[in-house]
PDB file of N, CA, C and O in Angstrom:
ATOM      1  N   MET A   1       0.838  -1.181   0.000  1.00  0.00           N
ATOM      2  CA  MET A   1       0.000   0.000   0.000  1.00  0.00           C
ATOM      3  C   MET A   1       0.889   1.254   0.000  1.00  0.00           C
ATOM      4  O   MET A   1       1.880   1.324   0.728  1.00  0.00           O
ATOM      5  N   LEU A   2       0.529   2.214  -0.805  1.00  0.00           N
ATOM      6  CA  LEU A   2       1.291   3.460  -0.870  1.00  0.00           C
ATOM      7  C   LEU A   2       1.027   4.307   0.364  1.00  0.00           C
ATOM      8  O   LEU A   2      -0.088   4.317   0.887  1.00  0.00           O
ATOM      9  N   PRO A   3       2.049   5.019   0.830  1.00  0.00           N
ATOM     10  CA  PRO A   3       1.832   5.903   1.982  1.00  0.00           C
ATOM     11  C   PRO A   3       0.917   7.061   1.585  1.00  0.00           C
ATOM     12  O   PRO A   3       0.806   7.410   0.409  1.00  0.00           O
ATOM     13  N   GLY A   4       0.275   7.640   2.574  1.00  0.00           N
ATOM     14  CA  GLY A   4      -0.563   8.812   2.323  1.00  0.00           C
ATOM     15  C   GLY A   4       0.284   9.967   1.817  1.00  0.00           C
ATOM     16  O   GLY A   4       1.499   9.997   2.013  1.00  0.00           O
ATOM     17  N   TRP A   5      -0.365  10.906   1.171  1.00  0.00           N
ATOM     18  CA  TRP A   5       0.371  12.041   0.590  1.00  0.00           C
ATOM     19  C   TRP A   5       1.129  12.812   1.654  1.00  0.00           C
ATOM     20  O   TRP A   5       2.203  13.345   1.379  1.00  0.00           O
ATOM     21  N   ILE A   6       0.593  12.882   2.862  1.00  0.00           N
ATOM     22  CA  ILE A   6       1.283  13.637   3.922  1.00  0.00           C
ATOM     23  C   ILE A   6       2.612  12.964   4.288  1.00  0.00           C
ATOM     24  O   ILE A   6       3.567  13.645   4.661  1.00  0.00           O
ATOM     25  N   ASP A   7       2.674  11.633   4.183  1.00  0.00           N
ATOM     26  CA  ASP A   7       3.934  10.940   4.454  1.00  0.00           C
ATOM     27  C   ASP A   7       5.008  11.304   3.434  1.00  0.00           C
ATOM     28  O   ASP A   7       6.201  11.256   3.731  1.00  0.00           O
ATOM     29  N   LEU A   8       4.579  11.664   2.250  1.00  0.00           N
ATOM     30  CA  LEU A   8       5.530  12.020   1.196  1.00  0.00           C
ATOM     31  C   LEU A   8       6.130  13.409   1.388  1.00  0.00           C
ATOM     32  O   LEU A   8       7.090  13.760   0.701  1.00  0.00           O
ATOM     33  N   LEU A   9       5.583  14.213   2.313  1.00  0.00           N
ATOM     34  CA  LEU A   9       6.117  15.563   2.559  1.00  0.00           C
ATOM     35  C   LEU A   9       7.561  15.553   3.036  1.00  0.00           C
ATOM     36  O   LEU A   9       8.293  16.522   2.840  1.00  0.00           O
ATOM     37  N   GLN A  10       7.966  14.455   3.663  1.00  0.00           N
ATOM     38  CA  GLN A  10       9.330  14.425   4.184  1.00  0.00           C
ATOM     39  C   GLN A  10      10.372  14.516   3.064  1.00  0.00           C
ATOM     40  O   GLN A  10      11.480  14.997   3.301  1.00  0.00           O
ATOM     41  N   TRP A  11      10.042  14.069   1.864  1.00  0.00           N
ATOM     42  CA  TRP A  11      11.012  14.106   0.770  1.00  0.00           C
ATOM     43  C   TRP A  11      11.214  15.507   0.215  1.00  0.00           C
ATOM     44  O   TRP A  11      12.364  15.917   0.063  1.00  0.00           O
ATOM     45  N   PRO A  12      10.155  16.277  -0.102  1.00  0.00           N
ATOM     46  CA  PRO A  12      10.422  17.663  -0.510  1.00  0.00           C
ATOM     47  C   PRO A  12      10.992  18.498   0.641  1.00  0.00           C
ATOM     48  O   PRO A  12      11.761  19.430   0.405  1.00  0.00           O
ATOM     49  N   ALA A  13      10.622  18.169   1.880  1.00  0.00           N
ATOM     50  CA  ALA A  13      11.187  18.885   3.028  1.00  0.00           C
ATOM     51  C   ALA A  13      12.690  18.649   3.104  1.00  0.00           C
ATOM     52  O   ALA A  13      13.460  19.582   3.330  1.00  0.00           O
ATOM     53  N   MET A  14      13.103  17.407   2.915  1.00  0.00           N
ATOM     54  CA  MET A  14      14.520  17.081   2.939  1.00  0.00           C
ATOM     55  C   MET A  14      15.251  17.763   1.784  1.00  0.00           C
ATOM     56  O   MET A  14      16.322  18.339   1.976  1.00  0.00           O
ATOM     57  N   ALA A  15      14.670  17.697   0.589  1.00  0.00           N
ATOM     58  CA  ALA A  15      15.305  18.319  -0.579  1.00  0.00           C
ATOM     59  C   ALA A  15      15.424  19.827  -0.389  1.00  0.00           C
ATOM     60  O   ALA A  15      16.458  20.413  -0.708  1.00  0.00           O
ATOM     61  N   ALA A  16      14.372  20.458   0.128  1.00  0.00           N
ATOM     62  CA  ALA A  16      14.408  21.904   0.363  1.00  0.00           C
ATOM     63  C   ALA A  16      15.482  22.257   1.385  1.00  0.00           C
ATOM     64  O   ALA A  16      16.164  23.271   1.239  1.00  0.00           O
ATOM     65  N   SER A  17      15.639  21.436   2.410  1.00  0.00           N
ATOM     66  CA  SER A  17      16.668  21.692   3.424  1.00  0.00           C
ATOM     67  C   SER A  17      18.065  21.637   2.827  1.00  0.00           C
ATOM     68  O   SER A  17      18.910  22.476   3.136  1.00  0.00           O
ATOM     69  N   VAL A  18      18.307  20.654   1.976  1.00  0.00           N
ATOM     70  CA  VAL A  18      19.631  20.513   1.352  1.00  0.00           C
ATOM     71  C   VAL A  18      19.907  21.678   0.401  1.00  0.00           C
ATOM     72  O   VAL A  18      20.994  22.255   0.423  1.00  0.00           O
ATOM     73  N   VAL A  19      18.927  22.021  -0.431  1.00  0.00           N
ATOM     74  CA  VAL A  19      19.095  23.142  -1.368  1.00  0.00           C
ATOM     75  C   VAL A  19      19.306  24.446  -0.599  1.00  0.00           C
ATOM     76  O   VAL A  19      20.152  25.261  -0.968  1.00  0.00           O
ATOM     77  N   ALA A  20      18.534  24.638   0.470  1.00  0.00           N
ATOM     78  CA  ALA A  20      18.667  25.860   1.267  1.00  0.00           C
ATOM     79  C   ALA A  20      20.052  25.962   1.894  1.00  0.00           C
ATOM     80  O   ALA A  20      20.650  27.038   1.907  1.00  0.00           O
ATOM     81  N   ALA A  21      20.562  24.860   2.410  1.00  0.00           N
ATOM     82  CA  ALA A  21      21.901  24.882   3.014  1.00  0.00           C
ATOM     83  C   ALA A  21      22.949  25.252   1.977  1.00  0.00           C
ATOM     84  O   ALA A  21      23.880  26.002   2.272  1.00  0.00           O
ATOM     85  N   TRP A  22      22.802  24.729   0.761  1.00  0.00           N
ATOM     86  CA  TRP A  22      23.732  25.062  -0.317  1.00  0.00           C
ATOM     87  C   TRP A  22      23.652  26.554  -0.645  1.00  0.00           C
ATOM     88  O   TRP A  22      24.680  27.208  -0.824  1.00  0.00           O
ATOM     89  N   LEU A  23      22.434  27.090  -0.721  1.00  0.00           N
ATOM     90  CA  LEU A  23      22.260  28.505  -1.050  1.00  0.00           C
ATOM     91  C   LEU A  23      22.797  29.417   0.052  1.00  0.00           C
ATOM     92  O   LEU A  23      23.438  30.426  -0.242  1.00  0.00           O
ATOM     93  N   VAL A  24      22.547  29.079   1.299  1.00  0.00           N
ATOM     94  CA  VAL A  24      22.993  29.914   2.418  1.00  0.00           C
ATOM     95  C   VAL A  24      24.513  29.961   2.492  1.00  0.00           C
ATOM     96  O   VAL A  24      25.076  30.938   2.987  1.00  0.00           O
ATOM     97  N   ALA A  25      25.182  28.928   2.011  1.00  0.00           N
ATOM     98  CA  ALA A  25      26.648  28.901   2.024  1.00  0.00           C
ATOM     99  C   ALA A  25      27.256  29.692   0.870  1.00  0.00           C
ATOM    100  O   ALA A  25      28.479  29.767   0.754  1.00  0.00           O
ATOM    101  N   SER A  26      26.427  30.279   0.019  1.00  0.00           N
ATOM    102  CA  SER A  26      26.921  31.026  -1.133  1.00  0.00           C
ATOM    103  C   SER A  26      27.597  32.324  -0.693  1.00  0.00           C
ATOM    104  O   SER A  26      27.277  32.881   0.358  1.00  0.00           O
ATOM    105  N   SER A  27      28.523  32.788  -1.503  1.00  0.00           N
ATOM    106  CA  SER A  27      29.157  34.078  -1.224  1.00  0.00           C
ATOM    107  C   SER A  27      28.315  35.232  -1.774  1.00  0.00           C
ATOM    108  O   SER A  27      28.605  36.397  -1.502  1.00  0.00           O
ATOM    109  N   ARG A  28      27.291  34.916  -2.534  1.00  0.00           N
ATOM    110  CA  ARG A  28      26.409  35.947  -3.100  1.00  0.00           C
ATOM    111  C   ARG A  28      25.245  36.212  -2.159  1.00  0.00           C
ATOM    112  O   ARG A  28      24.555  35.293  -1.717  1.00  0.00           O
ATOM    113  N   GLN A  29      25.048  37.472  -1.869  1.00  0.00           N
ATOM    114  CA  GLN A  29      24.023  37.877  -0.918  1.00  0.00           C
ATOM    115  C   GLN A  29      22.623  37.435  -1.349  1.00  0.00           C
ATOM    116  O   GLN A  29      21.840  36.957  -0.527  1.00  0.00           O
ATOM    117  N   ARG A  30      22.315  37.591  -2.614  1.00  0.00           N
ATOM    118  CA  ARG A  30      20.972  37.218  -3.091  1.00  0.00           C
ATOM    119  C   ARG A  30      20.711  35.725  -2.909  1.00  0.00           C
ATOM    120  O   ARG A  30      19.622  35.330  -2.493  1.00  0.00           O
ATOM    121  N   ARG A  31      21.700  34.902  -3.216  1.00  0.00           N
ATOM    122  CA  ARG A  31      21.529  33.461  -3.033  1.00  0.00           C
ATOM    123  C   ARG A  31      21.349  33.106  -1.562  1.00  0.00           C
ATOM    124  O   ARG A  31      20.530  32.255  -1.214  1.00  0.00           O
ATOM    125  N   ARG A  32      22.127  33.768  -0.697  1.00  0.00           N
ATOM    126  CA  ARG A  32      21.959  33.519   0.743  1.00  0.00           C
ATOM    127  C   ARG A  32      20.553  33.881   1.185  1.00  0.00           C
ATOM    128  O   ARG A  32      19.926  33.143   1.945  1.00  0.00           O
ATOM    129  N   ASN A  33      20.056  35.020   0.708  1.00  0.00           N
ATOM    130  CA  ASN A  33      18.710  35.456   1.082  1.00  0.00           C
ATOM    131  C   ASN A  33      17.669  34.450   0.604  1.00  0.00           C
ATOM    132  O   ASN A  33      16.766  34.089   1.359  1.00  0.00           O
ATOM    133  N   VAL A  34      17.784  33.997  -0.633  1.00  0.00           N
ATOM    134  CA  VAL A  34      16.860  32.984  -1.161  1.00  0.00           C
ATOM    135  C   VAL A  34      16.961  31.710  -0.317  1.00  0.00           C
ATOM    136  O   VAL A  34      15.953  31.056  -0.048  1.00  0.00           O
ATOM    137  N   GLY A  35      18.161  31.370   0.089  1.00  0.00           N
ATOM    138  CA  GLY A  35      18.354  30.177   0.918  1.00  0.00           C
ATOM    139  C   GLY A  35      17.570  30.225   2.208  1.00  0.00           C
ATOM    140  O   GLY A  35      16.991  29.220   2.622  1.00  0.00           O
ATOM    141  N   PHE A  36      17.542  31.389   2.855  1.00  0.00           N
ATOM    142  CA  PHE A  36      16.773  31.502   4.092  1.00  0.00           C
ATOM    143  C   PHE A  36      15.276  31.332   3.829  1.00  0.00           C
ATOM    144  O   PHE A  36      14.566  30.742   4.644  1.00  0.00           O
ATOM    145  N   TRP A  37      14.796  31.845   2.700  1.00  0.00           N
ATOM    146  CA  TRP A  37      13.381  31.661   2.346  1.00  0.00           C
ATOM    147  C   TRP A  37      13.086  30.192   2.048  1.00  0.00           C
ATOM    148  O   TRP A  37      12.026  29.685   2.414  1.00  0.00           O
ATOM    149  N   VAL A  38      14.005  29.518   1.394  1.00  0.00           N
ATOM    150  CA  VAL A  38      13.818  28.084   1.119  1.00  0.00           C
ATOM    151  C   VAL A  38      13.851  27.304   2.435  1.00  0.00           C
ATOM    152  O   VAL A  38      13.085  26.357   2.617  1.00  0.00           O
ATOM    153  N   PHE A  39      14.737  27.702   3.351  1.00  0.00           N
ATOM    154  CA  PHE A  39      14.744  27.080   4.676  1.00  0.00           C
ATOM    155  C   PHE A  39      13.391  27.263   5.367  1.00  0.00           C
ATOM    156  O   PHE A  39      12.886  26.331   5.993  1.00  0.00           O
ATOM    157  N   LEU A  40      12.803  28.451   5.258  1.00  0.00           N
ATOM    158  CA  LEU A  40      11.492  28.682   5.871  1.00  0.00           C
ATOM    159  C   LEU A  40      10.425  27.765   5.264  1.00  0.00           C
ATOM    160  O   LEU A  40       9.562  27.252   5.977  1.00  0.00           O
ATOM    161  N   ALA A  41      10.490  27.565   3.960  1.00  0.00           N
ATOM    162  CA  ALA A  41       9.555  26.635   3.325  1.00  0.00           C
ATOM    163  C   ALA A  41       9.774  25.219   3.858  1.00  0.00           C
ATOM    164  O   ALA A  41       8.817  24.491   4.118  1.00  0.00           O
ATOM    165  N   SER A  42      11.041  24.839   4.018  1.00  0.00           N
ATOM    166  CA  SER A  42      11.312  23.500   4.544  1.00  0.00           C
ATOM    167  C   SER A  42      10.839  23.385   5.991  1.00  0.00           C
ATOM    168  O   SER A  42      10.370  22.323   6.402  1.00  0.00           O
ATOM    169  N   ASN A  43      10.955  24.464   6.770  1.00  0.00           N
ATOM    170  CA  ASN A  43      10.439  24.442   8.144  1.00  0.00           C
ATOM    171  C   ASN A  43       8.945  24.151   8.163  1.00  0.00           C
ATOM    172  O   ASN A  43       8.468  23.375   8.991  1.00  0.00           O
ATOM    173  N   LEU A  44       8.209  24.777   7.249  1.00  0.00           N
ATOM    174  CA  LEU A  44       6.763  24.533   7.169  1.00  0.00           C
ATOM    175  C   LEU A  44       6.463  23.087   6.772  1.00  0.00           C
ATOM    176  O   LEU A  44       5.586  22.446   7.351  1.00  0.00           O
ATOM    177  N   LEU A  45       7.194  22.581   5.786  1.00  0.00           N
ATOM    178  CA  LEU A  45       6.984  21.200   5.352  1.00  0.00           C
ATOM    179  C   LEU A  45       7.298  20.205   6.469  1.00  0.00           C
ATOM    180  O   LEU A  45       6.542  19.262   6.701  1.00  0.00           O
ATOM    181  N   TRP A  46       8.416  20.422   7.157  1.00  0.00           N
ATOM    182  CA  TRP A  46       8.776  19.526   8.251  1.00  0.00           C
ATOM    183  C   TRP A  46       7.769  19.608   9.391  1.00  0.00           C
ATOM    184  O   TRP A  46       7.430  18.588   9.991  1.00  0.00           O
ATOM    185  N   ALA A  47       7.288  20.810   9.696  1.00  0.00           N
ATOM    186  CA  ALA A  47       6.305  20.954  10.771  1.00  0.00           C
ATOM    187  C   ALA A  47       4.995  20.251  10.408  1.00  0.00           C
ATOM    188  O   ALA A  47       4.377  19.613  11.260  1.00  0.00           O
ATOM    189  N   ALA A  48       4.571  20.365   9.150  1.00  0.00           N
ATOM    190  CA  ALA A  48       3.345  19.678   8.716  1.00  0.00           C
ATOM    191  C   ALA A  48       3.515  18.171   8.817  1.00  0.00           C
ATOM    192  O   ALA A  48       2.618  17.471   9.286  1.00  0.00           O
ATOM    193  N   TRP A  49       4.660  17.674   8.380  1.00  0.00           N
ATOM    194  CA  TRP A  49       4.907  16.235   8.478  1.00  0.00           C
ATOM    195  C   TRP A  49       4.998  15.813   9.945  1.00  0.00           C
ATOM    196  O   TRP A  49       4.470  14.770  10.329  1.00  0.00           O
ATOM    197  N   GLY A  50       5.666  16.622  10.754  1.00  0.00           N
ATOM    198  CA  GLY A  50       5.797  16.320  12.181  1.00  0.00           C
ATOM    199  C   GLY A  50       4.462  16.290  12.896  1.00  0.00           C
ATOM    200  O   GLY A  50       4.249  15.466  13.786  1.00  0.00           O
ATOM    201  N   TRP A  51       3.562  17.182  12.515  1.00  0.00           N
ATOM    202  CA  TRP A  51       2.222  17.204  13.113  1.00  0.00           C
ATOM    203  C   TRP A  51       1.518  15.880  12.811  1.00  0.00           C
ATOM    204  O   TRP A  51       0.940  15.250  13.697  1.00  0.00           O
ATOM    205  N   HIS A  52       1.578  15.484  11.571  1.00  0.00           N
ATOM    206  CA  HIS A  52       0.951  14.231  11.138  1.00  0.00           C
ATOM    207  C   HIS A  52       1.561  13.027  11.866  1.00  0.00           C
ATOM    208  O   HIS A  52       0.847  12.107  12.265  1.00  0.00           O
ATOM    209  N   ALA A  53       2.877  13.044  12.030  1.00  0.00           N
ATOM    210  CA  ALA A  53       3.583  11.919  12.634  1.00  0.00           C
ATOM    211  C   ALA A  53       3.590  11.975  14.160  1.00  0.00           C
ATOM    212  O   ALA A  53       4.023  11.028  14.817  1.00  0.00           O
ATOM    213  N   GLY A  54       3.109  13.090  14.724  1.00  0.00           N
ATOM    214  CA  GLY A  54       3.147  13.243  16.173  1.00  0.00           C
ATOM    215  C   GLY A  54       4.556  13.474  16.695  1.00  0.00           C
ATOM    216  O   GLY A  54       4.857  13.142  17.841  1.00  0.00           O
ATOM    217  N   ALA A  55       5.413  14.035  15.868  1.00  0.00           N
ATOM    218  CA  ALA A  55       6.811  14.293  16.233  1.00  0.00           C
ATOM    219  C   ALA A  55       6.920  15.709  16.808  1.00  0.00           C
ATOM    220  O   ALA A  55       7.317  16.648  16.118  1.00  0.00           O
ATOM    221  N   TRP A  56       6.561  15.834  18.068  1.00  0.00           N
ATOM    222  CA  TRP A  56       6.454  17.162  18.692  1.00  0.00           C
ATOM    223  C   TRP A  56       7.817  17.833  18.842  1.00  0.00           C
ATOM    224  O   TRP A  56       7.921  19.052  18.707  1.00  0.00           O
ATOM    225  N   ALA A  57       8.852  17.061  19.117  1.00  0.00           N
ATOM    226  CA  ALA A  57      10.193  17.649  19.211  1.00  0.00           C
ATOM    227  C   ALA A  57      10.634  18.202  17.854  1.00  0.00           C
ATOM    228  O   ALA A  57      11.294  19.239  17.789  1.00  0.00           O
ATOM    229  N   LEU A  58      10.272  17.513  16.777  1.00  0.00           N
ATOM    230  CA  LEU A  58      10.607  18.007  15.437  1.00  0.00           C
ATOM    231  C   LEU A  58       9.892  19.330  15.162  1.00  0.00           C
ATOM    232  O   LEU A  58      10.471  20.240  14.569  1.00  0.00           O
ATOM    233  N   ILE A  59       8.645  19.434  15.588  1.00  0.00           N
ATOM    234  CA  ILE A  59       7.904  20.681  15.394  1.00  0.00           C
ATOM    235  C   ILE A  59       8.556  21.805  16.198  1.00  0.00           C
ATOM    236  O   ILE A  59       8.722  22.913  15.688  1.00  0.00           O
ATOM    237  N   ALA A  60       8.924  21.530  17.448  1.00  0.00           N
ATOM    238  CA  ALA A  60       9.599  22.543  18.267  1.00  0.00           C
ATOM    239  C   ALA A  60      10.912  22.973  17.616  1.00  0.00           C
ATOM    240  O   ALA A  60      11.238  24.160  17.600  1.00  0.00           O
ATOM    241  N   LEU A  61      11.660  22.017  17.082  1.00  0.00           N
ATOM    242  CA  LEU A  61      12.909  22.338  16.383  1.00  0.00           C
ATOM    243  C   LEU A  61      12.638  23.239  15.182  1.00  0.00           C
ATOM    244  O   LEU A  61      13.373  24.200  14.956  1.00  0.00           O
ATOM    245  N   GLN A  62      11.606  22.946  14.419  1.00  0.00           N
ATOM    246  CA  GLN A  62      11.296  23.745  13.230  1.00  0.00           C
ATOM    247  C   GLN A  62      10.887  25.168  13.594  1.00  0.00           C
ATOM    248  O   GLN A  62      11.201  26.110  12.867  1.00  0.00           O
ATOM    249  N   VAL A  63      10.191  25.327  14.710  1.00  0.00           N
ATOM    250  CA  VAL A  63       9.826  26.676  15.168  1.00  0.00           C
ATOM    251  C   VAL A  63      11.102  27.459  15.518  1.00  0.00           C
ATOM    252  O   VAL A  63      11.253  28.619  15.136  1.00  0.00           O
ATOM    253  N   ALA A  64      12.009  26.808  16.243  1.00  0.00           N
ATOM    254  CA  ALA A  64      13.265  27.470  16.607  1.00  0.00           C
ATOM    255  C   ALA A  64      14.096  27.793  15.364  1.00  0.00           C
ATOM    256  O   ALA A  64      14.646  28.889  15.251  1.00  0.00           O
ATOM    257  N   LEU A  65      14.187  26.848  14.440  1.00  0.00           N
ATOM    258  CA  LEU A  65      14.953  27.098  13.222  1.00  0.00           C
ATOM    259  C   LEU A  65      14.300  28.171  12.353  1.00  0.00           C
ATOM    260  O   LEU A  65      14.997  28.958  11.713  1.00  0.00           O
ATOM    261  N   ALA A  66      12.974  28.207  12.326  1.00  0.00           N
ATOM    262  CA  ALA A  66      12.282  29.251  11.564  1.00  0.00           C
ATOM    263  C   ALA A  66      12.633  30.628  12.126  1.00  0.00           C
ATOM    264  O   ALA A  66      12.847  31.572  11.366  1.00  0.00           O
ATOM    265  N   ALA A  67      12.693  30.747  13.454  1.00  0.00           N
ATOM    266  CA  ALA A  67      13.077  32.026  14.061  1.00  0.00           C
ATOM    267  C   ALA A  67      14.483  32.424  13.617  1.00  0.00           C
ATOM    268  O   ALA A  67      14.726  33.589  13.304  1.00  0.00           O
ATOM    269  N   LEU A  68      15.407  31.467  13.589  1.00  0.00           N
ATOM    270  CA  LEU A  68      16.768  31.760  13.143  1.00  0.00           C
ATOM    271  C   LEU A  68      16.802  32.107  11.656  1.00  0.00           C
ATOM    272  O   LEU A  68      17.581  32.963  11.238  1.00  0.00           O
ATOM    273  N   ASN A  69      15.970  31.453  10.861  1.00  0.00           N
ATOM    274  CA  ASN A  69      15.926  31.754   9.438  1.00  0.00           C
ATOM    275  C   ASN A  69      15.315  33.123   9.168  1.00  0.00           C
ATOM    276  O   ASN A  69      15.731  33.816   8.240  1.00  0.00           O
ATOM    277  N   ILE A  70      14.338  33.513   9.965  1.00  0.00           N
ATOM    278  CA  ILE A  70      13.777  34.868   9.837  1.00  0.00           C
ATOM    279  C   ILE A  70      14.864  35.894  10.170  1.00  0.00           C
ATOM    280  O   ILE A  70      14.987  36.919   9.499  1.00  0.00           O
ATOM    281  N   ARG A  71      15.641  35.610  11.200  1.00  0.00           N
ATOM    282  CA  ARG A  71      16.774  36.483  11.542  1.00  0.00           C
ATOM    283  C   ARG A  71      17.747  36.557  10.368  1.00  0.00           C
ATOM    284  O   ARG A  71      18.262  37.628  10.049  1.00  0.00           O
ATOM    285  N   GLY A  72      17.995  35.420   9.729  1.00  0.00           N
ATOM    286  CA  GLY A  72      18.896  35.378   8.578  1.00  0.00           C
ATOM    287  C   GLY A  72      18.384  36.208   7.419  1.00  0.00           C
ATOM    288  O   GLY A  72      19.166  36.869   6.735  1.00  0.00           O
ATOM    289  N   VAL A  73      17.071  36.181   7.186  1.00  0.00           N
ATOM    290  CA  VAL A  73      16.482  36.996   6.114  1.00  0.00           C
ATOM    291  C   VAL A  73      16.780  38.467   6.360  1.00  0.00           C
ATOM    292  O   VAL A  73      17.172  39.188   5.443  1.00  0.00           O
ATOM    293  N   PHE A  74      16.594  38.913   7.601  1.00  0.00           N
ATOM    294  CA  PHE A  74      16.840  40.325   7.904  1.00  0.00           C
ATOM    295  C   PHE A  74      18.318  40.674   7.862  1.00  0.00           C
ATOM    296  O   PHE A  74      18.675  41.793   7.494  1.00  0.00           O
ATOM    297  N   LYS A  75      19.178  39.743   8.228  1.00  0.00           N
ATOM    298  CA  LYS A  75      20.623  40.013   8.210  1.00  0.00           C
ATOM    299  C   LYS A  75      21.180  40.038   6.792  1.00  0.00           C
ATOM    300  O   LYS A  75      22.238  40.628   6.572  1.00  0.00           O
ATOM    301  N   THR A  76      20.513  39.425   5.830  1.00  0.00           N
ATOM    302  CA  THR A  76      21.034  39.438   4.456  1.00  0.00           C
ATOM    303  C   THR A  76      20.430  40.553   3.622  1.00  0.00           C
ATOM    304  O   THR A  76      20.744  40.681   2.439  1.00  0.00           O
ATOM    305  N   GLU A  77      19.566  41.363   4.221  1.00  0.00           N
ATOM    306  CA  GLU A  77      19.045  42.526   3.499  1.00  0.00           C
ATOM    307  C   GLU A  77      20.208  43.457   3.190  1.00  0.00           C
ATOM    308  O   GLU A  77      21.157  43.536   3.970  1.00  0.00           O
ATOM    309  N   PRO A  78      20.151  44.163   2.063  1.00  0.00           N
ATOM    310  CA  PRO A  78      21.254  45.065   1.753  1.00  0.00           C
ATOM    311  C   PRO A  78      21.380  46.157   2.820  1.00  0.00           C
ATOM    312  O   PRO A  78      20.377  46.712   3.269  1.00  0.00           O
ATOM    313  N   PRO A  79      22.610  46.457   3.219  1.00  0.00           N
ATOM    314  CA  PRO A  79      22.799  47.506   4.228  1.00  0.00           C
ATOM    315  C   PRO A  79      22.412  48.868   3.670  1.00  0.00           C
ATOM    316  O   PRO A  79      22.435  49.099   2.461  1.00  0.00           O
ATOM    317  N   ALA A  80      22.067  49.736   4.562  1.00  0.00           N
ATOM    318  CA  ALA A  80      21.723  51.110   4.162  1.00  0.00           C
ATOM    319  C   ALA A  80      22.977  51.766   3.580  1.00  0.00           C
ATOM    320  O   ALA A  80      24.087  51.495   4.038  1.00  0.00           O
ATOM    321  N   PRO A  81      22.805  52.630   2.571  1.00  0.00           N
ATOM    322  CA  PRO A  81      23.979  53.297   1.994  1.00  0.00           C
ATOM    323  C   PRO A  81      24.669  54.153   3.070  1.00  0.00           C
ATOM    324  O   PRO A  81      24.004  54.752   3.915  1.00  0.00           O
ATOM    325  N   PRO A  82      25.983  54.201   3.030  1.00  0.00           N
ATOM    326  CA  PRO A  82      26.696  55.014   4.040  1.00  0.00           C
ATOM    327  C   PRO A  82      26.338  56.486   3.886  1.00  0.00           C
ATOM    328  O   PRO A  82      26.121  56.992   2.785  1.00  0.00           O
ATOM    329  N   ASP A  83      26.286  57.139   5.016  1.00  0.00           N
ATOM    330  CA  ASP A  83      25.956  58.566   5.019  1.00  0.00           C
ATOM    331  C   ASP A  83      27.173  59.351   4.498  1.00  0.00           C
ATOM    332  O   ASP A  83      28.248  59.311   5.096  1.00  0.00           O
ATOM    333  N   GLN A  84      26.989  60.054   3.392  1.00  0.00           N
ATOM    334  CA  GLN A  84      28.087  60.788   2.782  1.00  0.00           C
ATOM    335  C   GLN A  84      28.539  61.958   3.630  1.00  0.00           C
ATOM    336  O   GLN A  84      29.674  62.415   3.501  1.00  0.00           O
ATOM    337  N   ALA A  85      27.659  62.454   4.502  1.00  0.00           N
ATOM    338  CA  ALA A  85      28.005  63.619   5.323  1.00  0.00           C
ATOM    339  C   ALA A  85      29.047  63.275   6.377  1.00  0.00           C
ATOM    340  O   ALA A  85      29.790  64.152   6.818  1.00  0.00           O
ATOM    341  N   GLN A  86      29.115  62.009   6.789  1.00  0.00           N
ATOM    342  CA  GLN A  86      30.067  61.601   7.820  1.00  0.00           C
ATOM    343  C   GLN A  86      31.446  61.289   7.261  1.00  0.00           C
ATOM    344  O   GLN A  86      32.382  61.064   8.028  1.00  0.00           O
ATOM    345  N   ALA A  87      31.591  61.269   5.953  1.00  0.00           N
ATOM    346  CA  ALA A  87      32.870  60.892   5.339  1.00  0.00           C
ATOM    347  C   ALA A  87      33.928  61.936   5.487  1.00  0.00           C
ATOM    348  O   ALA A  87      35.051  61.748   5.019  1.00  0.00           O
TER     349      ALA A  87
END
């Protein structure tokens, strides 16, 4: 018997996590930023699968990692231009 569709969420969640880790390790700011967004998508997928599986520790981990990924999104925003008056 084939697993339910919710059981299959673990595979795109895993793939998204791997792709996100690769992107976050990039030296390009835009790729790093996209990586954090992909990580957030993987957090949602893992949390949905964890809810279905009753994996409460996994859900707690995803909430904590989502908070760190949100922090990462804000840290990869382009910095404000330097104030020319202070130069």
